[in-house]
N, C-alpha and C positions, 0 to 999 in steps of 0.2 A: 983324193977330194973329200970321196966320201962318208972315209972311214973316219977323216976329220970333223965331217959336217956331224958324225954321230958323235965321234965323244966330246964334242959342243953340246951337243943337248945331253949328253947324260949327264955334265958338269953343270947345267941351267936348269933342269928340274929341281932339283933339291933349293938349289935359289930360289926359283919361284914356289916352290912352294911355300918357304919359309913368308915369303913376303906378302903372301895369298893369307897366312894364320897371322901375320899381325896387322894385315888389312882388318881382320875376321874379329881381333879381338880389340883393336882401336874403334872398330863399330860400335861392337856390345858394348863398349864403357860406354860410346858413347849414348846408348842407350838407357843405362843403367839410370834410377828415379833419387835423384838427389833428396836430401831431409831440405826440408822448408828451414829457414833460419829460426832461430829459437824465439821465441817473442820479447817484446821490447820488455828489458829489466828496470829493475829500482836498486839502488844501493841501500842494505839494512847496516846500520853502525852496531856493530856491536862490543861489549865491551868483556874482557876477561885475561883470559892469562892463557898463551896469548893474545893479546888487542890484530883484530882482523876483523875486515871488510869481506860483506857475498853476493852474491850476487840472487835473488831469487824472484820467480812472476810473479805478479801483478796478485793481490789476495782478493779473493773473492768469499761474499759471506752474503747468505739468506739476511734479506732485509728483516727478518722478525727475530735476530738474534744480534748480540752487542759481544767485544774482547771483552775477555775477564780478565780484571786485575793480577799479574804477577806478583806472588811473596815468594819472593829467593828463600824463605826465610822458612817454608813448609816443607822444604828437600833437603835432605842431610845423606850421608854414605849409609852402604849398607852394613847390618850391624854384621860383627865379627863372631865365632864362635873356638876361635883357636883353641881357649883353655877350656872347654867342654867335650865332654865324652859324648860320642853318638851312641844312641840307645835305641836298637829298634822296635822294642817292645812299646819305649811312649809314642814312635810315629805311629804303630797300629793305635792307638788308645787317641789319638785325635781322630779316627774313624771310628770310636765307637768301637775298636776292638773288634773289627770286624775282619776277616778273613776270609777264604777260600773254603769248599765245604762241595761234598761231594752231593749237590742236588737230585731231585728224584728226576728220574727222568720215564717220560710216556712207555706206556705197555706196550706199542707199535712205534717205531721211526722210521720213515723209509725217506730217500730224499736228505734233503739237508739236515742237520741234525737241531732241534731246539734249544735255543738260546746259548748257542754258540758263540767264541770269542774269535777275533781275527776277521779276514775277507771274505765276505760272504762266498765272491765269486762273478764272474759273467750272465752268469742265467742263457737262456733261449730265444733269441728270435724267430719265437712263430706268429706271433700276431702283432710284432714292431720292434722295432728296438729301442724305444721309448716305453716299452710296456714289457718288460722282460718275463720270459715265462721262468719261475723256477720252481719245479712240483716238490710237494714235498708232503708227505700222510700221515698224520699222528692220529694216535686211540689212545685214549686217557679217560680218567672219573674220579667215581670213589663208590668204593663199597661201605652200605650201613650196615650193624647190626644189635639189636636192642634186644631189649629183655625188659617187660615191663607189668607192673598190675596196674589195671585201668580200673574204674567205677566211676561210671556216668553217671551213675545214680539210677537208668534205665538195664545197664548190662555192667556185670561184674566180672574181667577178666583177668588171667594171668597168662604172657604168653610168650612167645620169641619170636621177632621178624624179620628179614632179612630183604633188602633193597639196593640192587645195582645200576647204578647210574653211567653208561658209558657214552661218551661223546668222538663220536671220529670226524676231523678233520682233513680236507683237502686242498691244500693253499696253492693256487694256481701262479697268480701273481703277488707283487708286493700289497694289491688292492683286492683281489678278486680271489672270493675262494666258495668252497662246497660245502656245506657241515649237517651233520643228521645228526641226532639222540635218538639213543636207544635205551628204554627200560624193562629187561629180559625176565623182570623177575614179581613186577606186580601190573595188575591190569584191573581199569574201573575204581581206583581206589580202595583194591585189595590185594593184600600182599602178602610174598611165600610167608608163612609162619605155623607156628605151630600154638595152640590155646590147652595150654598143659594146666592151668587152675581156675577155677572161679564156678560160681552156678550157669554163667552160662557159655563154657567151653565147645570148642566145638572139634575137638581134634587137630591135627595136621594135615594142612593145606598146602601146596605147590601150586604155585602161579603161574606159567610160561605166559608171556606176550611176544610172541615175533613180530608187534606192529612197528610202523617207526614215531615216533615221538615228533618228531622236525625233519627236515629237510628242504633245505632252503639253500640259495644263491646269495651272494650278496656281492658285489663291486661297486666301482666308481665310474660311472658315464666318461668324465674327462678323462680318466687315465683310460680306458678302452678305447677314447677319441686320439688319443695322443698316440696308443701305439698305431691303428688302422694308418693316421692320415700322416703319419713321420714329425709334426707338427705340436709344439707345447700346447696344450689347453691351457685356458687360462679361467676354470672354472672347475669347481670341483661338484659332483653329481652323485651321492650316496644311493641304491639302489638295495633291494632284497626283493625275492619271489621266493614263494612255495608257501611248504606248512612251516612257516616260520614262527617264532617266539619275538613276542615285543612286552614292554615294559617301562611304566612310566610312572612317575610319582612312587616312590622305592617301590613299587610294584602294589601301591593301593590304589590307584584308578584302574591298571592294566597290569595284567599279568597272566599272560595266557599266548597259547600255541594255536594261531590258525591260519587255514590256506589261503590266501592271499598275497600284496603289495605292498609295496611302501618308499618313498624312497624323501628325501633331506634337502634342506639348503642350509648347510652347515657355514659355521666362523662366519659370522656378519657383524659389523660393528656400526655404532654411529657417534664422534664424537660430539656432536652438537646433543645428545639425548643421554650422553653421559653413561653409553651401551657400551661397553669392554668389549660380550662377546654373545652370540645368541646363535639358534638354529630355529628351522621349524622343518617340523617334519608330519605326511600325510600317510593315512593308510587306507587298505580295505581287506576284509577278510569276506571270501563268501562262503565258508565252510570250515565245519567245526570252532565257532564259534562260541564259546562256554560263559555262560551267565544265570547266576538264582536268579534272574528276570524269565526264563524263556525256561519252562518246564512240561514235562510230559504230563500226562492227566494221574499219573502213578506218582508224579512230587521227583522224578531223576532228572536231570540236566537233559536239554534238549539241545544237543551241540550241532546236531542238524536243520534246527530249526529258523535259522537268523543267518544276516550281513551283518557286519556294523562299519561304516566309513567316521573318518575322524581326522583332526589334525591336531596337532602341539606344537609349542613352541616355550624355549628357554631362555630366559634375556637374564644376564649379568649386568647388574646397575647400583648404582647408590649406593654401593657395597653391602649389596644383597644380592637374591637370585629366585629368582617368577617365573613363575612355570603357569601354563593357561593351556586349555584343551578344550573342544569339544567333539563331541563324538554319537552317532545317530545309529540305534540298533533297528535292524528290521526284521522285523516280523514274516517271517516270506509264507507262514501256514495259510489255507485260505481255509480249513474247517470251522461249519458254524459253531461249533462248539467250543473250540480253544483256537483262540487265534486274536489279534490285534492287540499284541504286547508290544511292539515298539514303540521306542521313545527315546528322548533326546539326551545326552547328560553334558554338563557344563561342569568345568572344574579351574579354581586358581589356588596359587600358594604364595607367599611369601615367607623366604627364609631368610634371614642373617645376625649379626654377634650386635648385642648391644653393651659396648665398650667393655671392659676385661672380665664381667660378671655372668653374660645369660647369652645362649644362642639359643632361638625361637624358632618355629615353624610355623605358619596360620596356614590351613587349607580348608579349602571349602568346597564342596559337591553337590551339584543339584541335577533330580533328574525330571522331567515334565514333559505331557503329552501324549501317556499311555492315555489309552482307552481299551481296554478288552471288549469282545464281544459278551451279552450276555448278561453284564454287567458284573461278570467275574470279578474277584478284588485285586487289584493292582498290584504289582510286584516290583514296583520298581519309581515312586514318587516320592517328593518329601525333599530334603534338602540336610547337611552333614556340616557342620564346623568342629575340625582338629584340632590341637595345640601341642605342641612336641617343645618342650622346653629342659633345656641340659644350663647346670652352673658350671662357669669357666672356676675351675681350684689351681689350687699352686700344681697338680700334675694333668694336666689339659687331656692330655690324651691316655690314661690310664688311669686314674677316678674321676666318675661321673656320676653327679648324683640328678634323677630327672623325676619332670611330673610333668605325663603327658594326661591331656583333657578331654572330653569330644560332648558334642549335643547333637542331637539327633529327632527330626520332623518327618514323622509319615516312615512310610520306607525308603532312605536310601541305599545305593547300590553302587557299585565299581560300574563301570563301562562293560567289562569285559577279566573276570576273574574267579573263574570256579564257583563254587557253592559257599567261599571264604565270603562273610563279609567287611567293612567298612575298618576295623580297629585292628587288622594283621600285626599292624605296627605299634599298637599303642604301649602294649607290652607283652609280657613271657606271658600272662594268667589268658590271654585271649589268641594265641597261636598255639595248635597242634602239630606234633612232631612230622608229620606225614607219613607215616611209617606203622607204629602202634594204634593208632587212634587214640595220643594223651589226650585226657579232659581238660577243658578250656573253659573260659566263660560266656555269655552270649557277646558274638564279635560282629552281631547286625546293626549296629545304635538303632535299631526300631524304638522310633516313641522312648528316649531314652538320654538320660545322663550319666557321665559319670568319670571315670580314668582310675590313672596310674600312679603308684608314686613310689621311686626307688633309687636303687645304686649300684653302680657297674663300678667294678675295680679287674685293673687286667695285669698288673704285678709291672712283671719283665716283660710283656707280652707274648708269655708264652702258655698264661694261665686268665682262663676268667672265673669271675663271680657275681650274683646278680640273686638280689634281694629286693622281694615288691609286694607293695600291698595293692589290691585292686578292685573297685565295684562299679556294679552295673545299677542304675538306679532308674526303671520304668515312668514314666509319667504315673500320678496317681496310686502309684505302686502295681501298674499291670499295663500292659500291652499285649496284641494279637498274639505275639511270637516269645515274650519275655514276662513269667506268671509272678513272678515278685522280684523282692531285691535282690541281688547277687554280690556276696562278698568272696576273696581271694584271696591267701598268702600263699608264695612261690618263691621260689629259688632256683639255683642254676647251678651248676657247677664244671667247666670245662678247661684240660689239661692236653697238651700238645707232648704228647712222650716222645718223639722226634719229628724229622721231616716228613713223614710217614702216615703214623698214626697216631689219632687223635682220640680222647674219653671223653665223655660228656653226660651226664647225671641232670635231670632235674626231678621238683616235687611240686606238688600242686597239693592243696587241701580249701573246697570252697563252701562253700555254706550258701543253702541256697530258699529263699522266704519261697511257698508253695511248689514247694518240685524235691526233690532228693536229689543232699549232698556230692559230694564228689571230690575223690581223691586217686592221685595218680604219682605213680613214683617208677622212674627207668634210667638202665645205665645202657651207653648208646658207645659202639665199638667203630671204632669209621677208618677204612684206609683207603687214603688215597693214593692214584698212580698214574 
């Protein structure tokens, strides 16, 4: 009897298990979420081959738009090229004949390579998966060497000089990095050189500088917040701090590296005001602020004597480009014999193309509020108006005739840009080479007017030729810094030997009333790495 009961239980156990499985499955199926029935449909009659009727959901449209009329004649079948032979060379010509080439690589490249193809990789989740760390260390720059004969009127020298620009860039994330810039072969405007010719030569001089030119951090607060909170941020807030460079209005208003901080509110727009893009930036510098408005008693630039605070904006509107800025230079010296050179600086510029004829920029600069102690002469007071023009030719990218003009009253100054004046970009006759001391016309625009007329031709973008005539005309024939009328003829030739080597030559001949005439000729070889 007992054996029969055990046998019956052993037979019923699998059956019970199957019943349990069936009940579980049926119960689970009962809990499966069913898709909601489709929305109400409407029939749409279509004609064609074959004719049929189809069902589509109700059409939804923005009230500001309307259906476009269908023109069936606007469509036709794809073209056929069965009778034409495939020509690979002509396919390359579609893209300007561009092919892959051996691009220059940084001299130091650690981490993922620069400008590589393919997938970048996942990165490292260190500060958050929404701001992945992908470290990369690069070292790159250029080495410039030039031989020149310079006659600045006061000095006549033949020399060879060299300059090394070295950038070291540590990328942390897609938006954060630490950057350092070094110039180890020059210091204080004096470059490693050998003066071998001329009445004022001084022989060889090796200048070694271990100081850092810039060292700063830049990043985006919005991206950093996204990484730390693991939630996408709805804003961008770029920041920078350290010994950092700033560059405004093509370097005319600000082109300096100082110890400070900056932030920007980028990529805004206003359809109501027809503004497609606008940025606002704010900056402050607390040391190494370089401006010709602050000098020591011996006339050298006093880059530890001042602070700078400012704001700038650019606005793209009305098919033009508007730039504005305000800055304040604070002279922190308390000397009773040399202080009080703080001042304000305002600037505005408007750039636009007019038809297919003219590209024009008008820039204004105004310095005010300076009151030095002991009735010392003002170093930043007055205004300047610059007008930059270029004709739009049949070769707008390579053949550019230009005419740039200026008007300066009193002593206008850039906000922060070394000892150079506002006319740096007016023409090649107003710029030196930052290497050999190449001569130039007076670039201060102090109580003077003038300009430069020239032509630039870029051939196939591998060479450059510039010829130019320029003049400076002081009011009344003389100002405090310009002793008389100045005239110059200048020319430049530049040629890319390959993707790493470049050769450039310059020549200038200047005639100065009440001063010695000037002359300069130079040949420079530059290696980029």
